[in-house]
C-alpha positions, 0 to 999 in steps of 0.5 A, spaced: 659 899 432 656 893 428 652 888 431 652 881 428 645 878 430 645 872 427 651 871 431 647 872 437 641 869 435 645 862 434 648 863 441 642 863 444 640 858 440 645 853 442 645 856 449 638 854 449 638 847 447 644 845 451 640 848 457 634 844 455 638 838 453 642 838 460 635 838 464 632 833 461 637 829 463 638 831 469 631 829 470 631 822 467 637 821 472 632 823 478 628 818 475 632 813 475 633 815 482 626 815 484 625 808 481 630 805 485 627 807 490 620 805 488 624 797 486 628 797 493 620 798 497 618 793 493 623 788 494 625 788 487 632 791 483 633 796 479 639 796 476 638 798 470 635 804 472 641 805 477 645 804 471 641 809 467 641 814 472 648 814 473 650 815 466 645 821 465 649 824 472 656 822 468 653 825 461 652 832 465 657 832 469 661 832 461 657 837 458 659 841 464 666 840 464 667 841 456 663 848 458 668 849 462 674 846 457 671 851 453 671 857 457 678 856 459 681 855 452 678 861 449 682 865 455 
């Protein structure tokens, strides 16, 4: 049995970057919704923050769907 360490390192690197990216996107979405709550409490509008939040959540969902697609397509 021959282990391809370079391939294992590559998979680890890509999964680490993808995980950090998804967490960052989701965090930005939560921050956007938090900005909406603050703006509502102050009587302001936070349309841009809410739009950005939903775009972040949509990007997270698209990344998860793409990952599931990759898993299913290889099976």
